[in-house]
N, C-alpha and C positions, 0 to 999 in steps of 0.2 A: 305887589299883592301876591301873597302865597296862596296858592289855590290847593287845598286839601280836602279830601272827603271827610265826613264824620267818622268813618271807620278808622282812616289814616289817623286822624287825630286821636282817637281812642288807643290804637296801636302805639302810637308814639308816646302817649301818657303813660301806658302801662310799662313800655321799654325803658323809659327815662327814670320812672319811680322804682324800678327793680333791675337794674343793671347786672346783678350776679345771676340772675336765673337764666336757665337756658330757654331757647326759643319754643320748646314744647310746652312748658310750664306757662311761658307768656300767654301761649296761643289759648291754653285752657282757661286762664283768667278771662281772656276776652270771649270766650264760647266760641272759638273758630279753630279751624285745622291748622297744624302746624304751617303747611305749604302756603296756607292763605295769609297767615300773619307774617312770613317772610316776605312774600309778594308785596302786601301792603306796606310793610316797614320799608323795603327797598324802594318803593315807588314814591313814599312820603320824603325820604331822605332826598332823592333825585328831585323832587318838586321844589323843595327847600334850597338845594344847592344851585337849581336852575334860576331860582327866582332872583339871585344876586350872585351873577358869575364876578368874581374878583376883578378879573383883568378887564372885562366889559365896563364893570362898575368904574374902576379908575380911569379908562380912556373916557367914559363920558364925562367924568369930572374934569377932564382937560389936563390931566398928568401925563407927563410923558413917560414912556416906559423906560426908565433909566436905571442905574444902579440902586436907586431908593426902593424900587418896586418890591424886592423881597421883604424889607422891613415892614413897608405898609400892608402888604398882603397878608403876612403874618398876624400883625395887629387887627386887620379887618377879621381875618379868619377866626381868631380867638374871641374877638369881640362878639362875633355872630355866634360862636359857641356858647359864651356866657348868656346871651340874650335868649338862645333857643333853650337851654336847660333850665333857665328860670321861668320863662313864659310858657312853654309847652309842659313843664314839669308839673304844672298844676296850679300855680299862682297867677298866671297869665299876664303878669306884668313884672318888672324889676326896677328897684330904685337907682338913681343915678350914683349914689354912694356906694351901693353895693358893686356895681360894675367898675367904678375907679379902685376900690379895694381888692376886687378879685383880680383885676387886670394887672395890678401891682404885686400883689402877695404871691399869685400862682404862676403868672407869666413874665413878671418883671417889666412890664411897660410903665413908663413914667405918667404923670397926670396930663402932661403936655400931649405926650403921644396917643394916649387913650381919648384925651379931649378932642384932637384932631379927626381921629377915626369916627368916634361917637357924631361928631358935628356933620361928617361927611355922610354917615349913614341917616341922618336925619334929614339932611338936604335931599337924599336920593329917594326919600318917601319909604324906605325899609322898616323904619320904626317910627312911631308917633310918641309923643309925651303929653300926658294929660294929668293934671293935679300932682305933678312931681314924679309921677309913675311912668315908666317906659314899656311900651307894647309893641308887638310885631304889627305891622300894617297889613 
């Protein structure tokens, strides 16, 4: 479970929807000061990152930390980014088809690699699926 305050969620949404604006403008959009915006954004990112440490996640699943780790770690990281950008960007969910398409077109992962990582994220409880839509848990 990712623990974010309402303000952190607001800041993340504004930040993800307007990636080209500077923090001062983004803070104005949130009606808060730039230092407060920066602090909230930093804490939100840390909370998200802390919620699923890749190495811990892989160890908990029983994988040995072998030469395969960098490939799987990159796949898990990119998959998390795709889920974050789509769920926190305003839609709150992402379709499995979109995940597979994005992972292949943008990051070059095969359906098999993406499917394996997606399955592991489901087992971990990091994401849940309802009516064909994937949500952060």
